DSSP file (Angstrom, degrees, kcal/mol; ACC not computed):
  #  RESIDUE AA STRUCTURE BP1 BP2  ACC     N-H-->O    O-->H-N    N-H-->O    O-->H-N    TCO  KAPPA ALPHA  PHI   PSI    X-CA   Y-CA   Z-CA
    1    1 A M    >         0   0    0      0, 0.0     3,-1.2     0, 0.0    27,-0.0   0.000 360.0 360.0 360.0   2.1   16.9  134.6  174.1
    2    2 A N  T 3   +     0   0    0      1,-0.2     4,-0.1     3,-0.1     0, 0.0   0.784 360.0  57.4 -68.9 -26.6   15.0  137.1  176.3
    3    3 A N  T 3  S+     0   0    0      2,-0.1    -1,-0.2     3,-0.0     0, 0.0   0.438  82.2 106.0 -85.8   2.7   12.8  134.4  177.9
    4    4 A I  S <  S-     0   0    0     -3,-1.2     2,-1.9     1,-0.1     3,-0.2  -0.680  75.8-128.2 -84.6 131.7   15.9  132.5  179.2
    5    5 A P    >   +     0   0    0      0, 0.0     3,-2.0     0, 0.0     4,-0.5  -0.515  33.5 175.2 -80.1  78.0   16.4  132.8  183.0
    6    6 A W  G >  S+     0   0    0     -2,-1.9     3,-1.4     1,-0.3     6,-0.3   0.832  75.0  57.7 -55.8 -37.7   20.1  133.8  182.8
    7    7 A H  G 3  S+     0   0    0      1,-0.3    -1,-0.3    -3,-0.2     8,-0.0   0.666  98.3  62.5 -70.7 -13.8   20.4  134.4  186.6
    8    8 A D  G <  S+     0   0    0     -3,-2.0     2,-0.5     4,-0.1    -1,-0.3   0.599  81.1  95.5 -82.9 -11.7   19.3  130.8  187.1
    9    9 A I  S X> S-     0   0    0     -3,-1.4     3,-2.5    -4,-0.5     4,-0.7  -0.712  82.0-131.1 -83.4 123.8   22.4  129.5  185.3
   10   10 A A  G >4 S+     0   0    0     -2,-0.5     3,-0.9    79,-0.4     4,-0.3   0.797 102.3  50.0 -49.4 -42.8   25.0  128.8  187.9
   11   11 A I  G 34 S+     0   0    0      1,-0.2    -1,-0.3     2,-0.1   129,-0.2   0.611 116.6  42.3 -77.4  -8.1   27.9  130.6  186.4
   12   12 A F  G X4 S+     0   0    0     -3,-2.5     3,-1.8    -6,-0.3    -1,-0.2   0.371  80.6 109.1-112.1   2.7   25.8  133.8  185.9
   13   13 A T  T << S+     0   0    0     -3,-0.9    -2,-0.1    -4,-0.7    -3,-0.1   0.862  88.1  30.7 -51.1 -49.2   24.0  133.9  189.2
   14   14 A D  T 3  S+     0   0    0     -4,-0.3    -1,-0.3    -3,-0.1    -2,-0.1   0.263  93.2 119.7 -96.4  12.1   25.8  136.9  190.8
   15   15 A M    <   -     0   0    0     -3,-1.8    -3,-0.1     1,-0.1     5,-0.0  -0.601  66.8-115.6 -84.6 135.0   26.4  138.7  187.5
   16   16 A P    >>  -     0   0    0      0, 0.0     4,-2.2     0, 0.0     3,-0.6  -0.297  26.7-113.4 -63.1 151.9   25.0  142.2  187.0
   17   17 A D  H 3> S+     0   0    0      1,-0.2     4,-2.3     2,-0.2     5,-0.2   0.864 116.3  57.9 -54.9 -39.8   22.4  142.6  184.2
   18   18 A A  H 3> S+     0   0    0      1,-0.2     4,-1.0     2,-0.2    -1,-0.2   0.876 109.0  45.5 -61.5 -36.9   24.7  144.8  182.2
   19   19 A D  H <> S+     0   0    0     -3,-0.6     4,-2.3     2,-0.2     3,-0.2   0.881 109.2  54.5 -73.2 -38.3   27.3  142.0  182.2
   20   20 A I  H  X S+     0   0    0     -4,-2.2     4,-2.8     1,-0.2    -2,-0.2   0.883 102.1  59.0 -62.3 -36.7   24.7  139.4  181.3
   21   21 A D  H  X S+     0   0    0     -4,-2.3     4,-0.6     1,-0.2    -1,-0.2   0.891 109.2  44.3 -57.5 -38.8   23.8  141.5  178.3
   22   22 A K  H >< S+     0   0    0     -4,-1.0     3,-0.6    -3,-0.2     4,-0.3   0.885 112.4  51.4 -72.3 -39.5   27.4  141.2  177.1
   23   23 A V  H >< S+     0   0    0     -4,-2.3     3,-1.9     1,-0.2     4,-0.4   0.886  99.9  63.9 -65.0 -39.4   27.6  137.5  177.8
   24   24 A Q  H >< S+     0   0    0     -4,-2.8     3,-1.4     1,-0.3    -1,-0.2   0.816  91.9  66.5 -54.6 -31.5   24.3  136.8  175.9
   25   25 A K  T << S+     0   0    0     -4,-0.6    -1,-0.3    -3,-0.6    -2,-0.2   0.715  96.3  53.5 -67.5 -20.8   26.1  137.9  172.7
   26   26 A I  T <  S+     0   0    0     -3,-1.9    93,-0.4    -4,-0.3     2,-0.3   0.505  99.7  78.1 -92.6  -2.1   28.5  135.0  172.7
   27   27 A F    <   -     0   0    0     -3,-1.4     2,-0.3    -4,-0.4    91,-0.2  -0.809  56.2-170.0-107.0 146.2   25.7  132.4  172.9
   28   28 A S  E     -A  117   0A   0     89,-2.4    89,-2.7    -2,-0.3     2,-0.3  -0.835  26.0-114.2-119.8 166.1   23.4  131.1  170.3
   29   29 A T  E     -A  116   0A   0     -2,-0.3     2,-0.4    87,-0.2    87,-0.2  -0.792  24.1-167.1-102.8 148.4   20.4  128.9  170.8
   30   30 A L  E     -A  115   0A   0     85,-2.3    85,-2.7    -2,-0.3     2,-0.5  -0.992   3.9-161.5-134.8 124.0   20.1  125.3  169.5
   31   31 A K  E     -A  114   0A   0     -2,-0.4     2,-0.4    83,-0.2    83,-0.2  -0.924  15.4-177.1-108.3 132.0   16.8  123.3  169.4
   32   32 A V  E     -A  113   0A   0     81,-2.9    81,-2.9    -2,-0.5     3,-0.1  -0.972  20.1-127.1-133.5 140.9   17.2  119.6  169.1
   33   33 A E    >   -     0   0    0     -2,-0.4     3,-1.1    79,-0.2    76,-0.2  -0.285  46.4 -73.7 -78.8 169.2   14.6  116.8  168.8
   34   34 A R  T 3  S+     0   0    0      1,-0.2    76,-0.2    76,-0.1    -1,-0.2  -0.303 113.9  25.0 -61.7 142.8   14.4  113.7  171.0
   35   35 A G  T 3  S+     0   0    0     74,-2.0     2,-0.4     1,-0.3    -1,-0.2   0.559  86.0 133.6  82.9   8.7   17.1  111.0  170.6
   36   36 A E    <   -     0   0    0     -3,-1.1    73,-2.6    75,-0.1     2,-0.6  -0.741  54.7-128.1 -95.9 140.9   19.8  113.2  169.2
   37   37 A K  E     -D  108   0B   0     -2,-0.4    71,-0.3    71,-0.2     3,-0.1  -0.766  22.9-179.6 -86.9 123.3   23.4  113.1  170.4
   38   38 A I  E    S+     0   0B   0     69,-2.9     2,-0.4    -2,-0.6    -1,-0.2   0.836  76.3  18.0 -85.8 -39.8   24.7  116.6  171.3
   39   39 A I  E     -D  107   0B   0     68,-1.4    68,-2.1     6,-0.0     2,-0.5  -0.994  69.1-152.2-134.6 138.1   28.1  115.3  172.2
   40   40 A N    >   -     0   0    0     -2,-0.4     3,-2.2    66,-0.2    63,-0.4  -0.959  29.6-113.0-112.4 125.8   29.8  112.0  171.4
   41   41 A E  T 3  S+     0   0    0     -2,-0.5    63,-0.2     1,-0.3    65,-0.1  -0.288 103.0  22.6 -53.7 132.9   32.4  110.6  173.8
   42   42 A G  T 3  S+     0   0    0     61,-2.5    -1,-0.3     1,-0.3     2,-0.1   0.130  94.1 119.3  94.7 -20.2   35.8  110.7  172.1
   43   43 A D  S <  S-     0   0    0     -3,-2.2    60,-3.0    59,-0.1    -1,-0.3  -0.449  70.3-109.3 -74.8 151.3   35.0  113.4  169.6
   44   44 A L  B     +G  102   0C   0     58,-0.3     2,-0.3    -2,-0.1    58,-0.2  -0.526  47.7 170.1 -73.1 148.5   37.0  116.7  169.6
   45   45 A G        -     0   0    0     56,-1.3    -6,-0.0    -2,-0.2    74,-0.0  -0.993  36.4-178.9-156.6 160.0   35.0  119.6  170.8
   46   46 A D        +     0   0    0     -2,-0.3    74,-1.5    54,-0.1     2,-0.3   0.134  57.1 104.2-144.9  20.2   35.2  123.3  171.9
   47   47 A E  E     -B  119   0A   0     72,-0.2     2,-0.4    73,-0.1    50,-0.2  -0.818  50.2-155.0-110.7 147.4   31.6  124.1  172.7
   48   48 A M  E     -B  118   0A   0     70,-2.5    70,-2.0    -2,-0.3     2,-0.3  -0.943  16.0-156.3-114.5 141.8   29.9  124.5  176.1
   49   49 A F  E     -BC 117  92A   0     43,-3.3    43,-2.4    -2,-0.4     2,-0.5  -0.896  12.7-161.4-120.2 145.7   26.1  124.0  176.4
   50   50 A V  E     -BC 116  91A   0     66,-2.3    66,-2.4    -2,-0.3     2,-0.7  -0.992  20.3-140.1-121.9 120.8   23.5  125.2  178.8
   51   51 A L  E     +B  115   0A   0     39,-2.7    64,-0.2    -2,-0.5    38,-0.2  -0.709  28.8 168.1 -80.7 115.9   20.3  123.1  178.8
   52   52 A V  E     +     0   0A   0     62,-2.6     2,-0.3    -2,-0.7    63,-0.2   0.616  65.9   9.9-107.8 -15.9   17.4  125.6  179.1
   53   53 A S  E    S+B  114   0A   0     61,-1.4    61,-2.3    35,-0.0    -1,-0.3  -0.962 105.1  25.7-157.8 150.4   14.5  123.2  178.3
   54   54 A G  S    S-     0   0    0     -2,-0.3    32,-3.2    59,-0.2     2,-0.3  -0.544  79.0 -80.9  97.4-166.2   14.1  119.5  177.9
   55   55 A R  E     -E   85   0B   0     56,-0.4    55,-3.0    30,-0.2    56,-0.9  -0.994  33.2-168.8-142.3 146.3   16.1  116.6  179.3
   56   56 A V  E     -EF  84 109B   0     28,-2.0    28,-2.4    -2,-0.3     2,-0.4  -0.939  14.0-140.7-132.2 157.2   19.4  114.9  178.4
   57   57 A R  E     -EF  83 108B   0     51,-2.8    51,-2.3    -2,-0.3     2,-0.5  -0.968  11.9-153.2-116.8 133.6   21.2  111.8  179.5
   58   58 A I  E     +EF  82 107B   0     24,-3.2    23,-2.9    -2,-0.4    24,-1.5  -0.933  20.3 176.9-108.1 124.6   24.9  111.7  180.0
   59   59 A T  E     -EF  80 106B   0     47,-2.6    47,-3.0    -2,-0.5     2,-0.3  -0.884  11.3-165.3-126.5 157.7   26.6  108.3  179.5
   60   60 A K  E     -E   79   0B   0     19,-2.0    19,-2.8    -2,-0.3     2,-0.3  -0.999  27.3-113.3-142.5 142.1   30.2  107.1  179.6
   61   61 A S  E     -E   78   0B   0     -2,-0.3    17,-0.2    17,-0.2     4,-0.1  -0.568  21.8-156.1 -71.2 136.3   32.0  104.0  178.4
   62   62 A M        +     0   0    0     15,-2.9     2,-0.3    -2,-0.3    -1,-0.1   0.309  69.2  58.0-101.8   8.1   33.3  102.1  181.4
   63   63 A I  S    S-     0   0    0     14,-0.2     2,-0.1     4,-0.1     3,-0.1  -0.909  98.0 -83.6-130.5 164.2   36.0  100.2  179.7
   64   64 A I    >   -     0   0    0     -2,-0.3     3,-2.1     1,-0.1    -2,-0.1  -0.433  59.5 -97.0 -65.1 135.3   39.1  101.2  177.6
   65   65 A Q  T 3  S+     0   0    0      1,-0.3    -1,-0.1    -2,-0.1     3,-0.1  -0.292 109.0  20.1 -58.5 132.8   38.1  101.8  174.0
   66   66 A G  T 3  S+     0   0    0      1,-0.3    -1,-0.3    -3,-0.1     2,-0.3   0.260  92.1 127.2  92.4 -10.1   38.8   98.8  171.8
   67   67 A M    <   -     0   0    0     -3,-2.1     2,-0.4     1,-0.0    -1,-0.3  -0.583  48.0-147.8 -80.4 140.1   38.8   96.3  174.7
   68   68 A T        -     0   0    0     -2,-0.3    -4,-0.1    -3,-0.1     7,-0.0  -0.860   5.6-142.1-108.9 146.7   36.6   93.3  174.5
   69   69 A L        -     0   0    0     -2,-0.4     5,-0.0     1,-0.1     6,-0.0  -0.867   5.8-146.4-108.4 139.2   35.0   91.6  177.4
   70   70 A P  S    S+     0   0    0      0, 0.0     2,-0.5     0, 0.0    -1,-0.1   0.784  78.8  80.3 -74.1 -26.4   34.6   87.8  177.7
   71   71 A L    >   -     0   0    0      1,-0.1     3,-1.4     3,-0.1    -2,-0.1  -0.706  69.4-149.3 -89.4 126.5   31.3   87.9  179.7
   72   72 A Q  G >  S+     0   0    0     -2,-0.5     3,-1.8     1,-0.3     4,-0.2   0.865  95.9  60.3 -59.2 -38.6   28.2   88.5  177.6
   73   73 A E  G 3  S+     0   0    0      1,-0.3     3,-0.3     2,-0.1    -1,-0.3   0.660 102.1  54.8 -68.3 -12.9   26.4   90.3  180.4
   74   74 A L  G <  S+     0   0    0     -3,-1.4    -1,-0.3     1,-0.2    -2,-0.2   0.282  76.1 100.0 -99.7  10.3   29.2   93.0  180.4
   75   75 A Q    <   +     0   0    0     -3,-1.8     2,-1.2     1,-0.1    -1,-0.2   0.795  67.3  72.7 -70.4 -26.6   28.9   93.8  176.8
   76   76 A D        +     0   0    0     -3,-0.3    -1,-0.1    -4,-0.2    -4,-0.0  -0.757  62.3 169.4 -86.1  99.4   26.9   97.0  177.5
   77   77 A T        +     0   0    0     -2,-1.2   -15,-2.9     2,-0.0     2,-0.4   0.317  35.3 107.5 -99.2   8.2   29.7   99.0  178.9
   78   78 A R  E     -E   61   0B   0    -17,-0.2     2,-0.4   -16,-0.1   -17,-0.2  -0.699  49.9-162.1 -90.1 139.1   28.0  102.4  179.0
   79   79 A K  E     -E   60   0B   0    -19,-2.8   -19,-2.0    -2,-0.4     2,-0.6  -0.962  21.5-123.1-119.6 136.4   27.0  103.8  182.4
   80   80 A V  E     +E   59   0B   0     -2,-0.4   -21,-0.3   -21,-0.2     3,-0.1  -0.687  28.3 179.5 -76.7 118.2   24.5  106.6  182.9
   81   81 A L  E     -     0   0B   0    -23,-2.9     2,-0.3    -2,-0.6    -1,-0.2   0.822  61.8 -18.1 -86.5 -36.1   26.3  109.3  184.8
   82   82 A A  E     -E   58   0B   0    -24,-1.5   -24,-3.2     2,-0.0     2,-0.5  -0.985  44.1-140.8-165.8 154.8   23.4  111.8  185.0
   83   83 A T  E     -E   57   0B   0     -2,-0.3     2,-0.4   -26,-0.2   -26,-0.2  -0.997  30.8-157.7-120.3 122.1   20.1  112.8  183.7
   84   84 A L  E     -E   56   0B   0    -28,-2.4   -28,-2.0    -2,-0.5     2,-0.4  -0.809   5.0-151.1-108.3 143.1   19.8  116.6  183.5
   85   85 A D  E >   -E   55   0B   0     -2,-0.4     3,-1.7   -30,-0.2     4,-0.2  -0.919  16.3-136.1-113.8 134.5   16.6  118.7  183.4
   86   86 A G  G >  S+     0   0    0    -32,-3.2     3,-1.4    -2,-0.4   -31,-0.1   0.707  97.3  75.1 -62.4 -21.6   16.3  122.0  181.7
   87   87 A S  G 3  S+     0   0    0    -33,-0.3    -1,-0.3     1,-0.3   -32,-0.1   0.742  98.4  47.4 -64.9 -19.7   14.4  123.6  184.6
   88   88 A L  G <  S-     0   0    0     -3,-1.7   -78,-0.3   -37,-0.0    -1,-0.3   0.459 103.4-134.5 -97.1  -3.4   17.8  123.7  186.5
   89   89 A C    <   -     0   0    0     -3,-1.4   -79,-0.4    -4,-0.2    -3,-0.1   0.902  33.8-173.4  51.1  50.1   19.7  125.2  183.5
   90   90 A P        -     0   0    0      0, 0.0   -39,-2.7     0, 0.0     2,-0.3  -0.363  10.6-144.3 -72.0 154.1   22.7  122.8  183.9
   91   91 A L  E     +C   50   0A   0    -41,-0.2     2,-0.3    -2,-0.0   -41,-0.2  -0.869  20.8 170.8-116.4 155.0   25.8  123.3  181.8
   92   92 A F  E     +C   49   0A   0    -43,-2.4   -43,-3.3    -2,-0.3    15,-0.0  -0.975  51.6  55.6-154.5 161.3   28.1  120.8  180.3
   93   93 A G     >  +     0   0    0     -2,-0.3     4,-1.5   -45,-0.2     3,-0.3   0.513  61.7 130.3  91.6   6.5   31.0  120.7  177.8
   94   94 A E  H  >  +     0   0    0      1,-0.2     4,-1.7     2,-0.2     5,-0.2   0.787  64.6  61.3 -67.7 -26.6   33.0  123.2  179.8
   95   95 A M  H  > S+     0   0    0      1,-0.2     4,-3.0     2,-0.2     5,-0.3   0.935 106.5  45.0 -65.3 -43.7   36.2  121.0  179.8
   96   96 A A  H  > S+     0   0    0     -3,-0.3     4,-2.2     1,-0.2    -1,-0.2   0.828 108.1  58.7 -68.6 -30.6   36.3  121.1  176.0
   97   97 A L  H  < S+     0   0    0     -4,-1.5    -1,-0.2   -50,-0.2    -2,-0.2   0.904 114.5  37.6 -60.8 -40.6   35.7  124.8  176.1
   98   98 A I  H  < S+     0   0    0     -4,-1.7    -2,-0.2     1,-0.1    -1,-0.2   0.929 135.3  17.1 -77.9 -47.9   38.8  125.2  178.2
   99   99 A D  H  < S-     0   0    0     -4,-3.0    -3,-0.2    -5,-0.2    -2,-0.2   0.469  84.1-135.0-113.4  -0.7   41.1  122.7  176.6
  100  100 A R     <  +     0   0    0     -4,-2.2    -4,-0.2    -5,-0.3     2,-0.1   0.891  60.0 135.9  50.1  46.3   39.6  121.8  173.2
  101  101 A D        -     0   0    0      1,-0.2   -56,-1.3    -6,-0.2    -1,-0.1  -0.377  60.4 -56.5-111.6-171.2   40.2  118.1  173.8
  102  102 A T  B     -G   44   0C   0    -58,-0.2   -58,-0.3    -2,-0.1    -1,-0.2  -0.371  60.8-100.9 -71.4 149.4   38.2  115.0  173.3
  103  103 A R        -     0   0    0    -60,-3.0   -61,-2.5   -63,-0.4    -1,-0.1  -0.460  22.5-151.5 -70.2 139.2   34.7  114.7  174.9
  104  104 A S  S    S+     0   0    0    -63,-0.2     2,-0.3    -2,-0.2    -1,-0.1   0.539  73.1  13.2 -91.7  -8.0   34.7  112.6  178.1
  105  105 A A  S    S-     0   0    0    -45,-0.1     2,-0.4   -65,-0.1   -45,-0.2  -0.958  75.1-106.3-156.9 169.7   31.1  111.5  177.8
  106  106 A T  E     - F   0  59B   0    -47,-3.0   -47,-2.6    -2,-0.3     2,-0.5  -0.874  24.9-160.3-105.3 138.9   28.1  111.3  175.4
  107  107 A V  E     +DF  39  58B   0    -68,-2.1   -69,-2.9    -2,-0.4   -68,-1.4  -0.984  13.4 177.4-122.4 123.3   25.1  113.6  175.8
  108  108 A E  E     -DF  37  57B   0    -51,-2.3   -51,-2.8    -2,-0.5   -71,-0.2  -0.969  29.5-116.5-128.4 140.0   21.8  112.6  174.2
  109  109 A T  E     - F   0  56B   0    -73,-2.6   -74,-2.0    -2,-0.4   -53,-0.3  -0.526  16.1-167.9 -76.1 139.6   18.4  114.3  174.3
  110  110 A L  S    S+     0   0    0    -55,-3.0   -54,-0.2     1,-0.2   -76,-0.1   0.537  78.2   1.8 -99.1 -12.6   15.5  112.4  176.0
  111  111 A E  S    S-     0   0    0    -56,-0.9   -56,-0.4   -78,-0.1    -1,-0.2  -0.944 109.2 -54.0-159.7 168.1   12.9  114.8  174.7
  112  112 A P  S    S-     0   0    0      0, 0.0     2,-0.3     0, 0.0   -79,-0.2  -0.308  70.2-175.7 -52.5 132.8   12.9  117.9  172.5
  113  113 A S  E     -A   32   0A   0    -81,-2.9   -81,-2.9   -59,-0.2     2,-0.4  -0.920  24.8-146.3-138.1 156.5   15.4  120.3  174.1
  114  114 A E  E     -AB  31  53A   0    -61,-2.3   -62,-2.6    -2,-0.3   -61,-1.4  -0.982  19.7-173.7-127.1 139.4   16.8  123.8  173.8
  115  115 A F  E     -AB  30  51A   0    -85,-2.7   -85,-2.3    -2,-0.4     2,-0.4  -0.918  25.5-135.9-129.4 151.5   20.4  124.8  174.6
  116  116 A L  E     -AB  29  50A   0    -66,-2.4   -66,-2.3    -2,-0.3     2,-0.4  -0.910  35.2-167.8 -96.1 137.8   22.5  127.9  174.8
  117  117 A V  E     +AB  28  49A   0    -89,-2.7   -89,-2.4    -2,-0.4     2,-0.3  -0.989  17.3 168.5-133.8 136.2   25.8  127.2  173.1
  118  118 A T  E     - B   0  48A   0    -70,-2.0   -70,-2.5    -2,-0.4     2,-0.2  -0.951  19.2-143.1-135.3 161.8   29.1  129.0  172.9
  119  119 A N  E  >  - B   0  47A   0    -93,-0.4     4,-2.6    -2,-0.3   -72,-0.2  -0.730  31.2 -98.6-120.6 173.6   32.5  128.0  171.6
  120  120 A R  H  > S+     0   0    0    -74,-1.5     4,-2.9    -2,-0.2     5,-0.3   0.888 118.0  52.1 -58.2 -45.6   36.1  128.6  172.7
  121  121 A D  H  > S+     0   0    0      1,-0.2     4,-1.6     2,-0.2    -1,-0.2   0.934 114.4  41.5 -61.8 -47.2   36.8  131.4  170.3
  122  122 A R  H  > S+     0   0    0      2,-0.2     4,-1.9     1,-0.2    -1,-0.2   0.912 115.6  51.4 -66.1 -41.6   33.7  133.5  171.3
  123  123 A F  H  X S+     0   0    0     -4,-2.6     4,-2.1     1,-0.2    -2,-0.2   0.947 113.4  42.3 -61.1 -50.4   34.2  132.7  175.0
  124  124 A F  H  X S+     0   0    0     -4,-2.9     4,-2.1     1,-0.2    -1,-0.2   0.739 108.3  59.7 -75.8 -20.6   37.9  133.8  175.1
  125  125 A A  H  X S+     0   0    0     -4,-1.6     4,-2.6    -5,-0.3    -1,-0.2   0.911 108.5  46.1 -65.6 -41.7   37.2  136.8  172.9
  126  126 A L  H  X S+     0   0    0     -4,-1.9     4,-2.8     2,-0.2     8,-0.3   0.921 110.8  52.4 -64.3 -43.5   34.8  137.9  175.7
  127  127 A V  H  < S+     0   0    0     -4,-2.1     7,-0.3     1,-0.2    -1,-0.2   0.907 114.0  44.0 -57.9 -42.5   37.4  137.1  178.3
  128  128 A K  H  < S+     0   0    0     -4,-2.1    -2,-0.2     1,-0.2    -1,-0.2   0.919 120.0  39.4 -69.3 -44.6   40.0  139.2  176.5
  129  129 A N  H  < S+     0   0    0     -4,-2.6    -2,-0.2     1,-0.3    -1,-0.2   0.749 127.1  33.2 -80.7 -24.7   37.7  142.2  175.7
  130  130 A E     X  +     0   0    0     -4,-2.8     4,-3.0    -5,-0.2     3,-0.4  -0.666  68.7 175.6-130.9  75.3   35.9  142.2  179.1
  131  131 A P  H  > S+     0   0    0      0, 0.0     4,-2.7     0, 0.0     5,-0.2   0.814  78.4  53.4 -57.3 -34.7   38.4  141.0  181.7
  132  132 A E  H  > S+     0   0    0      2,-0.2     4,-1.9     1,-0.2     5,-0.1   0.930 113.8  42.2 -66.8 -43.6   36.2  141.5  184.7
  133  133 A I  H  > S+     0   0    0     -3,-0.4     4,-2.7     2,-0.2     5,-0.2   0.922 114.3  53.0 -65.1 -43.8   33.4  139.4  183.2
  134  134 A G  H  X S+     0   0    0     -4,-3.0     4,-2.9    -8,-0.3     5,-0.3   0.896 107.5  50.6 -58.5 -42.3   36.1  136.9  182.0
  135  135 A C  H  X S+     0   0    0     -4,-2.7     4,-2.3    -5,-0.2    -1,-0.2   0.916 110.9  49.5 -62.3 -43.4   37.5  136.6  185.5
  136  136 A H  H  X S+     0   0    0     -4,-1.9     4,-2.4     2,-0.2    -2,-0.2   0.941 114.6  44.1 -60.1 -48.4   34.0  136.0  186.9
  137  137 A L  H  X S+     0   0    0     -4,-2.7     4,-2.7     2,-0.2     5,-0.2   0.922 114.5  47.7 -66.2 -45.0   33.3  133.3  184.3
  138  138 A L  H  X S+     0   0    0     -4,-2.9     4,-2.4     1,-0.2    -1,-0.2   0.872 112.5  50.1 -66.3 -35.8   36.7  131.6  184.6
  139  139 A T  H  X S+     0   0    0     -4,-2.3     4,-2.4    -5,-0.3    -1,-0.2   0.928 111.6  48.4 -65.3 -44.4   36.4  131.6  188.4
  140  140 A A  H  X S+     0   0    0     -4,-2.4     4,-2.0    -5,-0.2    -2,-0.2   0.914 114.0  46.0 -62.6 -43.2   32.9  130.0  188.2
  141  141 A L  H  X S+     0   0    0     -4,-2.7     4,-2.7     2,-0.2    -1,-0.2   0.890 111.1  53.3 -67.1 -38.3   34.1  127.4  185.8
  142  142 A S  H  X S+     0   0    0     -4,-2.4     4,-2.6     2,-0.2    -2,-0.2   0.910 108.9  49.1 -62.6 -42.4   37.2  126.7  187.9
  143  143 A R  H  X S+     0   0    0     -4,-2.4     4,-2.3     2,-0.2    -1,-0.2   0.913 111.6  49.6 -61.9 -42.2   35.1  126.1  191.0
  144  144 A R  H  X S+     0   0    0     -4,-2.0     4,-1.8     2,-0.2    -2,-0.2   0.931 113.0  45.5 -63.1 -46.2   32.8  123.8  189.0
  145  145 A L  H  X S+     0   0    0     -4,-2.7     4,-2.3     1,-0.2    -2,-0.2   0.880 111.3  53.3 -66.1 -38.1   35.7  121.8  187.7
  146  146 A A  H  X S+     0   0    0     -4,-2.6     4,-2.5     1,-0.2    -1,-0.2   0.905 107.8  50.9 -62.8 -41.2   37.4  121.7  191.2
  147  147 A A  H  X S+     0   0    0     -4,-2.3     4,-2.3     1,-0.2    -1,-0.2   0.889 109.5  51.1 -62.9 -38.7   34.1  120.3  192.6
  148  148 A T  H  X S+     0   0    0     -4,-1.8     4,-2.7     2,-0.2    -2,-0.2   0.915 109.4  49.7 -64.8 -43.4   34.1  117.6  189.9
  149  149 A V  H  X S+     0   0    0     -4,-2.3     4,-2.6     2,-0.2    -2,-0.2   0.924 111.1  49.7 -61.6 -44.5   37.7  116.6  190.7
  150  150 A R  H  X S+     0   0    0     -4,-2.5     4,-2.1     2,-0.2    -2,-0.2   0.921 112.4  47.4 -60.4 -44.0   36.9  116.4  194.4
  151  151 A K  H  X S+     0   0    0     -4,-2.3     4,-2.3     1,-0.2    -2,-0.2   0.927 112.8  48.6 -63.5 -45.0   33.8  114.2  193.7
  152  152 A N  H  X S+     0   0    0     -4,-2.7     4,-2.5     1,-0.2    -2,-0.2   0.878 108.9  53.7 -64.6 -37.6   35.8  112.0  191.4
  153  153 A N  H  X S+     0   0    0     -4,-2.6     4,-2.0     2,-0.2    -1,-0.2   0.916 109.1  49.0 -61.4 -42.6   38.6  111.6  193.9
  154  154 A S  H  X S+     0   0    0     -4,-2.1     4,-2.0     1,-0.2    -2,-0.2   0.913 111.7  48.5 -62.5 -43.5   36.0  110.5  196.5
  155  155 A E  H  X S+     0   0    0     -4,-2.3     4,-2.6     1,-0.2    -2,-0.2   0.885 108.6  54.5 -64.2 -38.8   34.5  108.0  194.0
  156  156 A L  H  X S+     0   0    0     -4,-2.5     4,-2.7     1,-0.2     5,-0.2   0.901 107.0  50.5 -62.7 -41.4   38.0  106.7  193.2
  157  157 A V  H  X S+     0   0    0     -4,-2.0     4,-2.4     2,-0.2    -1,-0.2   0.921 111.3  49.0 -61.9 -43.8   38.7  106.0  196.9
  158  158 A K  H  X S+     0   0    0     -4,-2.0     4,-2.5     2,-0.2    -2,-0.2   0.929 113.4  46.0 -61.7 -45.6   35.4  104.1  197.2
  159  159 A L  H  X S+     0   0    0     -4,-2.6     4,-2.6     2,-0.2    -2,-0.2   0.903 112.5  49.9 -65.8 -41.3   36.2  102.0  194.1
  160  160 A T  H  X S+     0   0    0     -4,-2.7     4,-2.5     2,-0.2    -1,-0.2   0.908 112.1  48.4 -63.1 -42.1   39.7  101.3  195.2
  161  161 A T  H  X S+     0   0    0     -4,-2.4     4,-2.5    -5,-0.2    -2,-0.2   0.923 111.9  49.1 -63.4 -45.1   38.5  100.2  198.6
  162  162 A A  H  X S+     0   0    0     -4,-2.5     4,-2.5     1,-0.2    -2,-0.2   0.903 112.1  48.6 -62.6 -41.5   35.8   98.0  197.0
  163  163 A L  H  X S+     0   0    0     -4,-2.6     4,-2.7     2,-0.2     5,-0.2   0.921 110.7  50.5 -64.4 -43.7   38.4   96.4  194.7
  164  164 A A  H  X S+     0   0    0     -4,-2.5     4,-2.2     1,-0.2    -2,-0.2   0.915 112.2  47.4 -60.9 -43.0   40.8   95.7  197.6
  165  165 A L  H  X S+     0   0    0     -4,-2.5     4,-2.3     2,-0.2    -1,-0.2   0.917 112.3  49.4 -63.7 -43.3   38.0   94.1  199.6
  166  166 A A  H  X S+     0   0    0     -4,-2.5     4,-1.4     1,-0.2    -2,-0.2   0.905 112.5  47.1 -63.8 -41.7   36.9   92.0  196.7
  167  167 A L  H  < S+     0   0    0     -4,-2.7     4,-0.4     1,-0.2    -1,-0.2   0.875 111.5  51.4 -67.9 -36.7   40.5   90.8  196.0
  168  168 A T  H >< S+     0   0    0     -4,-2.2     3,-0.9    -5,-0.2    -2,-0.2   0.902 111.4  47.3 -65.4 -41.8   41.0   90.0  199.7
  169  169 A R  H 3< S+     0   0    0     -4,-2.3    -1,-0.2     1,-0.2    -2,-0.2   0.758 104.3  61.1 -72.7 -24.7   37.9   87.9  199.9
  170  170 A S  T 3<        0   0    0     -4,-1.4    -1,-0.2     1,-0.2    -2,-0.2   0.553 360.0 360.0 -81.7  -5.6   38.7   86.0  196.7
  171  171 A K    <         0   0    0     -3,-0.9    -1,-0.2    -4,-0.4    -2,-0.1   0.476 360.0 360.0 -78.0 360.0   41.9   84.6  198.2
């Protein structure tokens, strides 16, 4: 794990080297071939991933699970939310790390990829044993989640407005 650019990972950017040495201990590496699902939407999870090489695609079902659509062209209900590149060291899975709930999207590798992985037990053991590091990590994750909520709120307003316009025009 020595060749991984830890300071390039958003939640570790401002962290001193001595603290990063402690953080490294809660992560393992995972190498995955092309076409493998790392996370399946709807599955329970408690792991957070950092993509350090390769590329992944994040997709989400756009209809309620179990619902059928009458139009054939709408049968592919998955939407690509993002394509992530390892050169940026993006992280994902942090919601399940925090709340150990079902996964909100599917993540699949587009090429051979390498990840750093930690789970809830290891993460919160570090938070308990190293409160200053824990505070830094939880603050960084909170900021990230807050930014996601703000973005989703903005998207919801756009979708609601578009729906209102479409319904008004169809009268």
